[in-house]
N, C-alpha and C positions, 0 to 999 in steps of 0.2 A: 391140425399141428402134424408139419412135416417130419421126419426122422433127417439127422445129420448125416450125413452121407457124406464118407469119402470118397472124392471123384480122383481114378486114378488114371495115368494118362494112357496114351493109346501106343503098344510094342510101337508100331510105326511112325510111330512121332516121337521126337526129340523138342522134351520141352526146353527151351528158351534160357532156361532157365538152372539147369546145369551147371553150367559156368558161375561159382558162387560168388564172383566177383566184378559179372555183365548186371548192370543194370538194367529195368527186364517194363517198357512202358504199359499200360493196362488202357484200354476204354470202355466206356460204359454204354451197352443198348441191351433191347427191349430182347429175352429169350427164344420167343420165336421168330425173329431177324439175325439169329448170332453167325456167324459160321461157323464152321466146322474147326477143332481144329488145326488138320492139316490144312487147310485154308486160306485160316487167318497165320499160320506160321509160313506162309509160300507166297506168300502177293509183297505186291511192293511199294515200293512210294509210302513217303506218312502219309497220315490220316491228314482229310480236315478240317478243321475247327468244328465243322459243323455235327464232323463224327463225330468226335473225340466224346464230347457228353450227350448222355439221350433222358429227355428229358420227359419220358412219362411218369402217370403219377404210380406211387407204386399204391398195392393194399393192406393188408395187413399182415405185416412180417412177422412167423414167428418161425422163421430162424435163420442169425449172419455165421456162415460157415468162410473164414477164412483155409483153406489146407494152406499143408505146408509150404514150402517155397518152391521144392524143389513138382509140386506137383502143376496141375493146370489149368485150374482155376483158379476165381475165386467169386463166391454166389449168394446173395441176396435172394434166398429163398422164401415165397412165401406160402400158405394154405394152397393158394391159387398157382399151379405150374405155370400158366400160361402169363403171369402177372412174376414172375420169379425173373431178376435180373441177375446176367450173370458181366465178370469184369473178364472176359480174355486179355491171355498176353502176345505180346509180340517186340523180338528185338527193335529196337531203335538207339540212336546216338543220344545223348545224354546233354540234354540241356545243358545247354556252355554255360558253366562264370565269368561275368566279369570280375575283368581285372582291372586294378586290381578290387576285391571286394569289399560291398556296398551292403552291409549290414543294416537293413529294414526294420527289424523286428527280431526280440530274443525271450525268452519262457527258459521255462521247470526244465521242460523237455528236447525244447531244441532251439534253432534259428532261421529266422524267415531272411533268405538274400534275393539284391536283384540275376535277374537270369533273361536270355533269352531262349527264342520258341519260334521257331517259319517265322521266323525275322522280327516276329514282338517280345514285347518285352513283358515279361509276366514276371510275379514273387513264386519261393520256390523257396519251400519249408521244410527243413532235414526237421526230421525226429532219429534219436539213435536207442538202436534198440535189437535185442535179441530174440527167439522162442517167443513166449506165451507175452512177454511183455511189449518184444512187437504184436506181434496179431490183434492185445488187445488195444493198443493205440491205435492202427496203423485203421484197427474195427470201425472208430469213432472218427476220425474221419471220415473214410467213404461212405459218412451219416450224406456228403456230402456232399454226394452223389447224386442228391434221393430228393435233394431239394432242387427245383426249375426254376429255369435264371426270373432274376423277381433285379429291378432299377436299387431294390436294397440291403440287396445280397454278395456278395463276392464270390462271382463264378469260381468253382471247380473246374478244371483243365483235367489234369491228370495226375497221373502219380508214378513213382518210378519206385519196386525195392530192391534191395542186396541182404548180404545175410548178417548186415550191425545199421542198417539202419534205410527211413527210407525218406521216398519226399514227392512233399505234396503240391503241382503246379496251379497256380491259380488270379489269376490276371489282379494284373497290375495297377494299384490302387496310388496316385502318386501323391497324396498332400496330406502325408500324416497320420495322428487317426487324432482321435474324441482328444486323448489324456491331455499331448503335444498344445493341439490351443487350446485348453484348461490353463497349460500351466505359463505359454506364456503369455504376455505382459499385458495383449488387449483383453484373453481371457475372455474370446467371444464376444466382445460386446452390440454386437447387433442383436438386435432383439426379435428379431425375423429371421437368423439365423438358429435360433435357438427354439423355437421353435418346429422348424424344420427341424431339425437335429430330434426330438420329441418323436413327432408324430414318426419320424421315415424308419429310427428304430423301432418305433411301436410297430410300424407296419411290417415291416420285415420279420416279428417274431410273428405276426397274423399270421404272413407268411407260410413260416415254419411250422410253427402250431397247424397251417389248414392237411400236414402232412406228417403229421401225428413228430416231429423233431423233434427235438426240445435239445435248444443250446444247450445251456445253463451255466453258459461261464458267458453273459454278459454286463460287460463294464467300457470305461473310458478306451483302455489301447488294443481292443477288438470291436469301436467303431470310429470306422475308413473314412477319411472325408476325398472328398472328389473335389476336385480344384474348380476343371474348369465348370462344372453344371453347378459346383456349393453344395452339393448336396452329400449326404452322407449313406455310406455300404456297411453291414451288419458279417464278421470275418469272424474265420477259425470257430472248426468245430472238434478242436481235440476233447473240448468236451465233454459233445451234443450225445444225447438218448436217443433210441426212437420207443412212444409207447404202445401202447394197444388201443388203434385208432376205435372203437365203439368206444373206449374211459375216454379218451381226447375228446372226442364229441361230445359228447354229455359235461364234457366237462368238469371231471372228479376228482374230489381233492388229493388222491391217490393215486397213480394208474401203473397198472406188469411197467417193468419196461422188456423191451423181447431182445434179446441176441447176445444177455446177460450175465457173465451169472453171480450170484449172492451178494460172492463177497466182494464184486466188484460195485456194485448197484448206486452208493454215492459216495464214490471216490471220483473227488476233480473239481473246478471251480475258485475261485478266489475267494476265502472266504469275509471279509469288508463287505462281499457282493453275493451272497449264501446266502439264499431263504432260511429262514427257519430248519423250516421241517430238513431242510440235506442238512443242518448244521450239529439239528437233532437226530438226525439218520429215524427220522419216522416214516420218511416216501417223498416224493417227486409230485411235480405233475408240471402245466404249463404254469400255471399261477408262480410259479418261483422264477420263470424267465421274470412273471410281474412287478416281482419283490426287487428284481437286481435291476430293472430298468430303472423303477422309485428311487433307487439308490443309486445310479448309476448319476443322475439329472438335477441332485442336488447342487451342485454346485451354480448350476445355473438359476440357486435363488440367494446365492450367499446363506447357503446351508451349508456346515460340515456333515460330510458322511460318521466320521463319529458320534457328532449328537446324535444320528437318528439311529444308529444301530442298536445305544448303547444308555438311549435318552428315551426317545417314542418309540420303539417297540419293548422294551422293558415293561416303563410304567405307562408306554399311552400317553403320552405330552402333545403336545401341537402346537409344531411350526410358528412365532408370534407372526402373526397376521400384520404388526409394519416387517417386516424381513423380508416381505415379498407387494414388494410396488408394481406401479400396474409397471407392461399389460399383460403381467401374470400374476393376477389379488387372486383370481380366482383360481386357479392350483390349489393355494393354501385346504381347502374340501378336497383335492381330489389323491395328493401325495400321500397324508393319512392313510390312505385306502390303500395304493398303494403298494405301503408299508407293514400293514398290519397281517400281524401273525399268523397270523390264523387261513391258512393261504384258499379257503372256500368264502373268508369276506372280502380280498380282491376278483376287481371283474380280472373275463379275460381280456387276452390283446385284443379281441373287436373289439369289445368292449368300450376298451382304452380307448381303442382310436376315437372310437363314435361320443365317448366322451371329451377329446380332444376338442372331436366337428362341435362339440354345441358349448363346451368356453371360446371360443376365438368366433359364437355367429357377434 
């Protein structure tokens, strides 16, 4: 396990963070190929989309250190230095806001607005906070940069930091979210689209879990709809955590969360979708996301999530099979497994995909 080392900047290199009012753009690159601070600060021109996000799979990160704003680098460091990831900074023009501002979404810590970068429309999440609060929130958001590209996960493109807030820039998904579709009059009447949503959310979780990333805030408003392809993408890593790789791979019911102080480990998420073990503060694992998936898709089967949370989980009541008509009748056996109060009794996200495939045969 590596120690947390404060990275001081070179005396000959003036940090672009020296002016607290200046936004700084960060991009992700493997340590072995990262530029020196001098070259990072002296190079000109904007980075291409391809150079913004590094996609090297991470090893088992043993520390997650975010240096103070006036220091030179943000570091995700693993037990193997060759696989550490550094987020190096350089000044750039902040993504311009669209006038009048178009708010795409809002939550407890900030809001998401429409913006543009390199002549492309992007989503810009603004999160307010200072000091340790900012470091904690930004630290979780940065885990999105460790998730390689997937058709079922919203891509993180970059971020900016000021003294009072930070912004996370991601690809723009233009079709609203699953919650808005559920609230609409037609309410996802197409059964094929419902099946796609279940499969694609499970695929997104399996992808994240394969890199030891726990999302921990799976809910309809964090599942975005792509109009052009009529597909779904998992978004918002503001509550995410990284687990110890060996424990995640073994499917343990409680995994050690890395890069996170003890008092912060079980904070976050949305209570109606939280797994019982999180609510009871007894542990967390990848199957916590599987529980949230099960609650997230209950409206597809004309089931009320409050019924599930307070009746199914507490009393072991199974849904009435008459409420789940074709082609979803086979799911009456799957859903209670996803809702199980015992994390180890739930399938992994990969097993969920296999079960869905078998149900659809």
